[in-house]
DRENMARNU-543370 format. One record per residue: residue number from 1; residue in one letter; x, y, z of N, C-alpha, C in turn. Coordinates in steps of 0.2 Angstrom, whole numbers, plus 5000, padded with zeros to 4 digits. Example, Ala and Ser with C-alpha at 12.3 -4.5 7.8 and 13.67 -1.06 7.14 Angstrom:
// DRENMARNU-543370
+-----+------+------+------+------+-------+-------+-------+------+------+------+
!  nr ! rest ! n.px ! n.py ! n.pz ! ca.px ! ca.py ! ca.pz ! c.px ! c.py ! c.pz !
+-----+------+------+------+------+-------+-------+-------+------+------+------+
!   1 !    A ! 5066 ! 4972 ! 5039 !  5062 !  4978 !  5039 ! 5066 ! 4984 ! 5039 !
!   2 !    S ! 5064 ! 4989 ! 5035 !  5068 !  4995 !  5036 ! 5064 ! 5000 ! 5039 !
+-----+------+------+------+------+-------+-------+-------+------+------+------+
//
This chain:
// DRENMARNU-543370
+-----+------+------+------+------+-------+-------+-------+------+------+------+
!  nr ! rest ! n.px ! n.py ! n.pz ! ca.px ! ca.py ! ca.pz ! c.px ! c.py ! c.pz !
+-----+------+------+------+------+-------+-------+-------+------+------+------+
!   1 !    X ! 4763 ! 5313 ! 4444 !  4769 !  5311 !  4441 ! 4770 ! 5315 ! 4435 !
!   2 !    X ! 4765 ! 5317 ! 4431 !  4767 !  5322 !  4425 ! 4770 ! 5328 ! 4427 !
!   3 !    X ! 4768 ! 5331 ! 4433 !  4771 !  5337 !  4435 ! 4778 ! 5336 ! 4437 !
!   4 !    X ! 4780 ! 5330 ! 4440 !  4787 !  5329 !  4442 ! 4791 ! 5328 ! 4436 !
!   5 !    X ! 4789 ! 5325 ! 4431 !  4792 !  5324 !  4424 ! 4793 ! 5331 ! 4421 !
!   6 !    X ! 4788 ! 5335 ! 4421 !  4789 !  5342 !  4418 ! 4794 ! 5346 ! 4422 !
!   7 !    X ! 4794 ! 5345 ! 4429 !  4799 !  5349 !  4433 ! 4806 ! 5346 ! 4432 !
!   8 !    X ! 4807 ! 5340 ! 4432 !  4814 !  5337 !  4431 ! 4817 ! 5337 ! 4425 !
!   9 !    X ! 4813 ! 5336 ! 4419 !  4815 !  5335 !  4413 ! 4812 ! 5339 ! 4407 !
!  10 !    X ! 4808 ! 5343 ! 4409 !  4804 !  5348 !  4405 ! 4801 ! 5344 ! 4399 !
!  11 !    X ! 4798 ! 5338 ! 4401 !  4795 !  5333 !  4396 ! 4787 ! 5334 ! 4399 !
!  12 !    X ! 4783 ! 5335 ! 4394 !  4776 !  5335 !  4395 ! 4772 ! 5329 ! 4393 !
!  13 !    X ! 4769 ! 5326 ! 4398 !  4766 !  5320 !  4397 ! 4759 ! 5320 ! 4401 !
!  14 !    X ! 4754 ! 5316 ! 4399 !  4748 !  5316 !  4403 ! 4748 ! 5310 ! 4407 !
!  15 !    X ! 4743 ! 5310 ! 4412 !  4742 !  5304 !  4417 ! 4740 ! 5298 ! 4413 !
!  16 !    X ! 4735 ! 5300 ! 4408 !  4733 !  5294 !  4404 ! 4738 ! 5291 ! 4400 !
!  17 !    X ! 4743 ! 5295 ! 4397 !  4748 !  5292 !  4393 ! 4752 ! 5287 ! 4398 !
!  18 !    X ! 4754 ! 5289 ! 4404 !  4757 !  5285 !  4409 ! 4754 ! 5279 ! 4410 !
!  19 !    X ! 4747 ! 5279 ! 4411 !  4743 !  5273 !  4413 ! 4743 ! 5269 ! 4407 !
!  20 !    X ! 4742 ! 5271 ! 4401 !  4742 !  5267 !  4395 ! 4749 ! 5263 ! 4394 !
!  21 !    X ! 4754 ! 5267 ! 4396 !  4761 !  5264 !  4395 ! 4762 ! 5258 ! 4400 !
!  22 !    X ! 4760 ! 5260 ! 4407 !  4760 !  5255 !  4412 ! 4756 ! 5248 ! 4410 !
!  23 !    X ! 4750 ! 5249 ! 4407 !  4746 !  5244 !  4406 ! 4749 ! 5239 ! 4400 !
!  24 !    X ! 4752 ! 5243 ! 4395 !  4756 !  5239 !  4390 ! 4762 ! 5236 ! 4392 !
!  25 !    X ! 4765 ! 5239 ! 4397 !  4771 !  5235 !  4399 ! 4769 ! 5229 ! 4403 !
!  26 !    X ! 4764 ! 5230 ! 4407 !  4762 !  5224 !  4411 ! 4760 ! 5218 ! 4407 !
!  27 !    X ! 4756 ! 5220 ! 4401 !  4754 !  5215 !  4396 ! 4760 ! 5211 ! 4393 !
!  28 !    X ! 4765 ! 5216 ! 4391 !  4771 !  5213 !  4388 ! 4775 ! 5209 ! 4393 !
!  29 !    X ! 4775 ! 5210 ! 4400 !  4779 !  5206 !  4404 ! 4775 ! 5200 ! 4407 !
!  30 !    X ! 4769 ! 5199 ! 4405 !  4766 !  5193 !  4407 ! 4769 ! 5186 ! 4406 !
!  31 !    X ! 4772 ! 5185 ! 4400 !  4775 !  5179 !  4398 ! 4782 ! 5178 ! 4403 !
!  32 !    X ! 4785 ! 5184 ! 4404 !  4791 !  5183 !  4408 ! 4789 ! 5181 ! 4415 !
!  33 !    X ! 4784 ! 5184 ! 4418 !  4781 !  5183 !  4425 ! 4779 ! 5175 ! 4425 !
!  34 !    X ! 4776 ! 5173 ! 4420 !  4774 !  5166 !  4420 ! 4780 ! 5161 ! 4420 !
!  35 !    X ! 4785 ! 5163 ! 4416 !  4791 !  5159 !  4416 ! 4795 ! 5159 ! 4423 !
!  36 !    X ! 4795 ! 5165 ! 4426 !  4798 !  5166 !  4433 ! 4794 ! 5161 ! 4438 !
!  37 !    X ! 4787 ! 5161 ! 4438 !  4783 !  5157 !  4442 ! 4785 ! 5150 ! 4441 !
!  38 !    X ! 4786 ! 5148 ! 4435 !  4788 !  5141 !  4433 ! 4795 ! 5139 ! 4436 !
!  39 !    X ! 4799 ! 5144 ! 4436 !  4806 !  5143 !  4438 ! 4806 ! 5142 ! 4446 !
!  40 !    X ! 4802 ! 5146 ! 4449 !  4801 !  5146 !  4456 ! 4798 ! 5139 ! 4458 !
!  41 !    X ! 4793 ! 5136 ! 4455 !  4790 !  5130 !  4456 ! 4795 ! 5124 ! 4455 !
!  42 !    X ! 4800 ! 5125 ! 4451 !  4805 !  5120 !  4449 ! 4811 ! 5120 ! 4454 !
!  43 !    X ! 4811 ! 5125 ! 4458 !  4817 !  5125 !  4463 ! 4816 ! 5120 ! 4468 !
!  44 !    X ! 4822 ! 5117 ! 4471 !  4821 !  5113 !  4476 ! 4819 ! 5116 ! 4483 !
!  45 !    X ! 4821 ! 5122 ! 4484 !  4820 !  5126 !  4490 ! 4818 ! 5133 ! 4488 !
!  46 !    X ! 4812 ! 5135 ! 4492 !  4810 !  5142 !  4491 ! 4809 ! 5145 ! 4497 !
!  47 !    X ! 4812 ! 5151 ! 4498 !  4810 !  5155 !  4504 ! 4805 ! 5159 ! 4503 !
!  48 !    X ! 4800 ! 5160 ! 4508 !  4794 !  5165 !  4507 ! 4793 ! 5169 ! 4513 !
!  49 !    X ! 4791 ! 5175 ! 4512 !  4789 !  5179 !  4518 ! 4784 ! 5184 ! 4515 !
!  50 !    X ! 4781 ! 5188 ! 4519 !  4776 !  5193 !  4517 ! 4777 ! 5199 ! 4521 !
!  51 !    X ! 4775 ! 5205 ! 4519 !  4775 !  5211 !  4523 ! 4768 ! 5215 ! 4521 !
!  52 !    X ! 4766 ! 5219 ! 4525 !  4761 !  5223 !  4524 ! 4762 ! 5228 ! 4518 !
!  53 !    X ! 4757 ! 5230 ! 4514 !  4757 !  5234 !  4508 ! 4751 ! 5238 ! 4507 !
!  54 !    X ! 4751 ! 5242 ! 4503 !  4745 !  5246 !  4502 ! 4744 ! 5246 ! 4494 !
!  55 !    X ! 4738 ! 5245 ! 4492 !  4736 !  5246 !  4485 ! 4730 ! 5251 ! 4485 !
!  56 !    X ! 4731 ! 5257 ! 4482 !  4726 !  5262 !  4482 ! 4723 ! 5264 ! 4488 !
!  57 !    X ! 4728 ! 5264 ! 4493 !  4727 !  5266 !  4500 ! 4723 ! 5260 ! 4504 !
!  58 !    X ! 4722 ! 5255 ! 4501 !  4719 !  5249 !  4505 ! 4724 ! 5244 ! 4507 !
!  59 !    X ! 4724 ! 5241 ! 4513 !  4729 !  5236 !  4515 ! 4729 ! 5230 ! 4511 !
!  60 !    X ! 4735 ! 5228 ! 4510 !  4736 !  5222 !  4506 ! 4743 ! 5218 ! 4508 !
!  61 !    X ! 4745 ! 5213 ! 4505 !  4750 !  5209 !  4507 ! 4755 ! 5208 ! 4501 !
!  62 !    X ! 4761 ! 5210 ! 4502 !  4766 !  5208 !  4497 ! 4770 ! 5202 ! 4499 !
!  63 !    X ! 4769 ! 5197 ! 4495 !  4772 !  5190 !  4496 ! 4779 ! 5190 ! 4492 !
!  64 !    X ! 4784 ! 5187 ! 4495 !  4790 !  5186 !  4491 ! 4792 ! 5179 ! 4491 !
!  65 !    X ! 4794 ! 5176 ! 4486 !  4796 !  5170 !  4485 ! 4803 ! 5170 ! 4482 !
!  66 !    X ! 4808 ! 5167 ! 4485 !  4815 !  5168 !  4482 ! 4818 ! 5161 ! 4483 !
!  67 !    X ! 4823 ! 5160 ! 4478 !  4826 !  5153 !  4477 ! 4834 ! 5155 ! 4478 !
!  68 !    X ! 4837 ! 5149 ! 4479 !  4845 !  5149 !  4480 ! 4848 ! 5150 ! 4473 !
!  69 !    X ! 4844 ! 5149 ! 4468 !  4846 !  5150 !  4461 ! 4846 ! 5158 ! 4459 !
!  70 !    X ! 4843 ! 5162 ! 4463 !  4843 !  5169 !  4462 ! 4836 ! 5172 ! 4459 !
!  71 !    X ! 4831 ! 5168 ! 4459 !  4825 !  5170 !  4456 ! 4821 ! 5173 ! 4462 !
!  72 !    X ! 4818 ! 5178 ! 4461 !  4813 !  5181 !  4466 ! 4807 ! 5183 ! 4463 !
!  73 !    X ! 4801 ! 5181 ! 4466 !  4795 !  5183 !  4463 ! 4791 ! 5187 ! 4468 !
!  74 !    X ! 4788 ! 5193 ! 4466 !  4784 !  5197 !  4471 ! 4776 ! 5196 ! 4469 !
!  75 !    X ! 4772 ! 5195 ! 4474 !  4765 !  5194 !  4472 ! 4761 ! 5198 ! 4477 !
!  76 !    X ! 4757 ! 5203 ! 4475 !  4753 !  5207 !  4479 ! 4746 ! 5205 ! 4479 !
!  77 !    X ! 4743 ! 5204 ! 4485 !  4736 !  5201 !  4485 ! 4733 ! 5205 ! 4491 !
!  78 !    X ! 4726 ! 5205 ! 4491 !  4723 !  5208 !  4497 ! 4724 ! 5205 ! 4504 !
!  79 !    X ! 4725 ! 5198 ! 4503 !  4726 !  5194 !  4510 ! 4732 ! 5190 ! 4509 !
!  80 !    X ! 4734 ! 5187 ! 4514 !  4740 !  5182 !  4514 ! 4737 ! 5176 ! 4518 !
!  81 !    X ! 4734 ! 5171 ! 4514 !  4731 !  5165 !  4516 ! 4735 ! 5159 ! 4512 !
!  82 !    X ! 4733 ! 5153 ! 4514 !  4736 !  5148 !  4511 ! 4734 ! 5148 ! 4503 !
!  83 !    X ! 4729 ! 5150 ! 4502 !  4726 !  5151 !  4495 ! 4731 ! 5155 ! 4490 !
!  84 !    X ! 4734 ! 5160 ! 4493 !  4738 !  5165 !  4490 ! 4745 ! 5161 ! 4489 !
!  85 !    X ! 4747 ! 5158 ! 4494 !  4753 !  5154 !  4494 ! 4753 ! 5149 ! 4488 !
!  86 !    X ! 4747 ! 5145 ! 4488 !  4747 !  5140 !  4483 ! 4746 ! 5142 ! 4476 !
!  87 !    X ! 4745 ! 5149 ! 4475 !  4745 !  5151 !  4468 ! 4752 ! 5150 ! 4465 !
!  88 !    X ! 4757 ! 5151 ! 4470 !  4764 !  5150 !  4467 ! 4767 ! 5143 ! 4469 !
!  89 !    X ! 4765 ! 5140 ! 4475 !  4768 !  5134 !  4477 ! 4762 ! 5129 ! 4478 !
!  90 !    X ! 4760 ! 5125 ! 4474 !  4754 !  5121 !  4475 ! 4754 ! 5116 ! 4480 !
!  91 !    X ! 4749 ! 5113 ! 4482 !  4749 !  5108 !  4487 ! 4753 ! 5102 ! 4486 !
!  92 !    X ! 4754 ! 5100 ! 4479 !  4758 !  5094 !  4478 ! 4765 ! 5096 ! 4476 !
!  93 !    X ! 4767 ! 5102 ! 4477 !  4774 !  5104 !  4476 ! 4779 ! 5100 ! 4479 !
!  94 !    X ! 4784 ! 5098 ! 4476 !  4789 !  5093 !  4479 ! 4795 ! 5096 ! 4482 !
!  95 !    X ! 4796 ! 5103 ! 4482 !  4802 !  5106 !  4485 ! 4801 ! 5107 ! 4493 !
!  96 !    X ! 4805 ! 5111 ! 4496 !  4805 !  5113 !  4503 ! 4804 ! 5120 ! 4503 !
!  97 !    X ! 4799 ! 5122 ! 4507 !  4797 !  5129 !  4508 ! 4800 ! 5131 ! 4515 !
!  98 !    X ! 4804 ! 5137 ! 4515 !  4806 !  5139 !  4521 ! 4802 ! 5146 ! 4523 !
!  99 !    X ! 4799 ! 5145 ! 4528 !  4794 !  5151 !  4530 ! 4795 ! 5153 ! 4537 !
! 100 !    X ! 4792 ! 5159 ! 4539 !  4791 !  5161 !  4546 ! 4786 ! 5156 ! 4549 !
! 101 !    X ! 4784 ! 5158 ! 4555 !  4779 !  5154 !  4558 ! 4772 ! 5156 ! 4557 !
! 102 !    X ! 4770 ! 5159 ! 4551 !  4764 !  5162 !  4549 ! 4759 ! 5156 ! 4549 !
! 103 !    X ! 4753 ! 5157 ! 4551 !  4747 !  5152 !  4551 ! 4746 ! 5150 ! 4544 !
! 104 !    X ! 4746 ! 5154 ! 4539 !  4744 !  5152 !  4532 ! 4748 ! 5146 ! 4530 !
! 105 !    X ! 4754 ! 5145 ! 4532 !  4758 !  5140 !  4530 ! 4757 ! 5133 ! 4533 !
! 106 !    X ! 4753 ! 5134 ! 4539 !  4751 !  5128 !  4543 ! 4744 ! 5125 ! 4541 !
! 107 !    X ! 4741 ! 5127 ! 4536 !  4735 !  5125 !  4533 ! 4735 ! 5118 ! 4531 !
! 108 !    X ! 4730 ! 5114 ! 4532 !  4730 !  5107 !  4530 ! 4731 ! 5106 ! 4522 !
! 109 !    X ! 4729 ! 5111 ! 4518 !  4731 !  5111 !  4511 ! 4738 ! 5111 ! 4509 !
! 110 !    X ! 4742 ! 5113 ! 4514 !  4750 !  5113 !  4513 ! 4753 ! 5107 ! 4517 !
! 111 !    X ! 4749 ! 5103 ! 4520 !  4752 !  5097 !  4524 ! 4757 ! 5093 ! 4520 !
! 112 !    X ! 4756 ! 5092 ! 4514 !  4760 !  5088 !  4510 ! 4767 ! 5091 ! 4507 !
! 113 !    X ! 4767 ! 5098 ! 4509 !  4773 !  5101 !  4507 ! 4778 ! 5101 ! 4512 !
! 114 !    X ! 4784 ! 5099 ! 4511 !  4790 !  5100 !  4516 ! 4791 ! 5107 ! 4518 !
! 115 !    X ! 4792 ! 5108 ! 4524 !  4793 !  5115 !  4527 ! 4799 ! 5115 ! 4532 !
! 116 !    X ! 4802 ! 5120 ! 4532 !  4807 !  5122 !  4537 ! 4805 ! 5129 ! 4539 !
! 117 !    X ! 4805 ! 5130 ! 4546 !  4803 !  5136 !  4549 ! 4810 ! 5140 ! 4550 !
! 118 !    X ! 4810 ! 5146 ! 4548 !  4816 !  5150 !  4548 ! 4819 ! 5151 ! 4555 !
! 119 !    X ! 4825 ! 5149 ! 4556 !  4828 !  5149 !  4563 ! 4828 ! 5156 ! 4567 !
! 120 !    X ! 4829 ! 5161 ! 4563 !  4829 !  5168 !  4566 ! 4822 ! 5170 ! 4568 !
! 121 !    X ! 4817 ! 5167 ! 4565 !  4810 !  5169 !  4567 ! 4809 ! 5165 ! 4574 !
! 122 !    X ! 4811 ! 5159 ! 4574 !  4810 !  5155 !  4580 ! 4814 ! 5158 ! 4586 !
! 123 !    X ! 4820 ! 5159 ! 4585 !  4824 !  5162 !  4590 ! 4821 ! 5169 ! 4592 !
! 124 !    X ! 4818 ! 5173 ! 4588 !  4815 !  5179 !  4590 ! 4809 ! 5178 ! 4595 !
! 125 !    X ! 4805 ! 5173 ! 4593 !  4800 !  5171 !  4597 ! 4802 ! 5169 ! 4604 !
! 126 !    X ! 4807 ! 5164 ! 4604 !  4810 !  5162 !  4610 ! 4812 ! 5168 ! 4615 !
! 127 !    X ! 4816 ! 5172 ! 4612 !  4818 !  5178 !  4615 ! 4813 ! 5182 ! 4618 !
! 128 !    X ! 4807 ! 5183 ! 4615 !  4802 !  5187 !  4617 ! 4798 ! 5183 ! 4623 !
! 129 !    X ! 4798 ! 5177 ! 4623 !  4795 !  5173 !  4628 ! 4800 ! 5174 ! 4634 !
! 130 !    X ! 4806 ! 5173 ! 4633 !  4811 !  5174 !  4639 ! 4811 ! 5180 ! 4642 !
! 131 !    X ! 4810 ! 5186 ! 4638 !  4809 !  5192 !  4641 ! 4803 ! 5193 ! 4646 !
! 132 !    X ! 4798 ! 5189 ! 4644 !  4792 !  5190 !  4648 ! 4792 ! 5185 ! 4654 !
! 133 !    X ! 4797 ! 5181 ! 4655 !  4797 !  5176 !  4661 ! 4798 ! 5180 ! 4667 !
! 134 !    X ! 4795 ! 5177 ! 4673 !  4796 !  5180 !  4679 ! 4798 ! 5175 ! 4684 !
! 135 !    X ! 4801 ! 5177 ! 4690 !  4802 !  5172 !  4695 ! 4807 ! 5166 ! 4693 !
! 136 !    X ! 4805 ! 5160 ! 4696 !  4810 !  5154 !  4694 ! 4810 ! 5153 ! 4687 !
! 137 !    X ! 4805 ! 5154 ! 4683 !  4805 !  5153 !  4676 ! 4810 ! 5157 ! 4672 !
! 138 !    X ! 4812 ! 5162 ! 4675 !  4816 !  5167 !  4671 ! 4823 ! 5164 ! 4670 !
! 139 !    X ! 4825 ! 5159 ! 4675 !  4831 !  5155 !  4674 ! 4831 ! 5150 ! 4669 !
! 140 !    X ! 4825 ! 5148 ! 4666 !  4825 !  5143 !  4661 ! 4826 ! 5145 ! 4654 !
! 141 !    X ! 4829 ! 5142 ! 4650 !  4830 !  5144 !  4643 ! 4837 ! 5148 ! 4642 !
! 142 !    X ! 4837 ! 5151 ! 4636 !  4843 !  5154 !  4634 ! 4841 ! 5161 ! 4631 !
! 143 !    X ! 4846 ! 5166 ! 4632 !  4845 !  5172 !  4629 ! 4851 ! 5175 ! 4627 !
! 144 !    X ! 4851 ! 5178 ! 4621 !  4857 !  5181 !  4618 ! 4859 ! 5187 ! 4622 !
! 145 !    X ! 4855 ! 5189 ! 4626 !  4857 !  5195 !  4630 ! 4861 ! 5194 ! 4636 !
! 146 !    X ! 4863 ! 5187 ! 4637 !  4867 !  5185 !  4642 ! 4864 ! 5183 ! 4648 !
+-----+------+------+------+------+-------+-------+-------+------+------+------+
//
């Protein structure tokens, strides 16, 4: 990064200075992040999904929690289990969580949380099953491919 800054703007900066600045900004943003987590927990409906990520070259998961009020929280963790979900939406959360069909959401620890499964994920799974059907079973069900 220091080389890129020098090349693009003729500004000389050390990697250490960039790291210190990033650490300071992260500390400064902690209260804002805590407030955002509180707003997410207060929302009546939260949509959540995750995607593969890398941290220092190691596999990780980036989890996204978003509300209809426009709040979005990103959480990066080494794994995506119900424990990581409950860091944001605890077992006694009273809202409705909209999820894909990931197993982490089906854990008994989240049994008391109302959930809706995303229709697009369900339809995608059905389409995949229909594509694999052979013989008489191929006529059963629906496919958007006609």
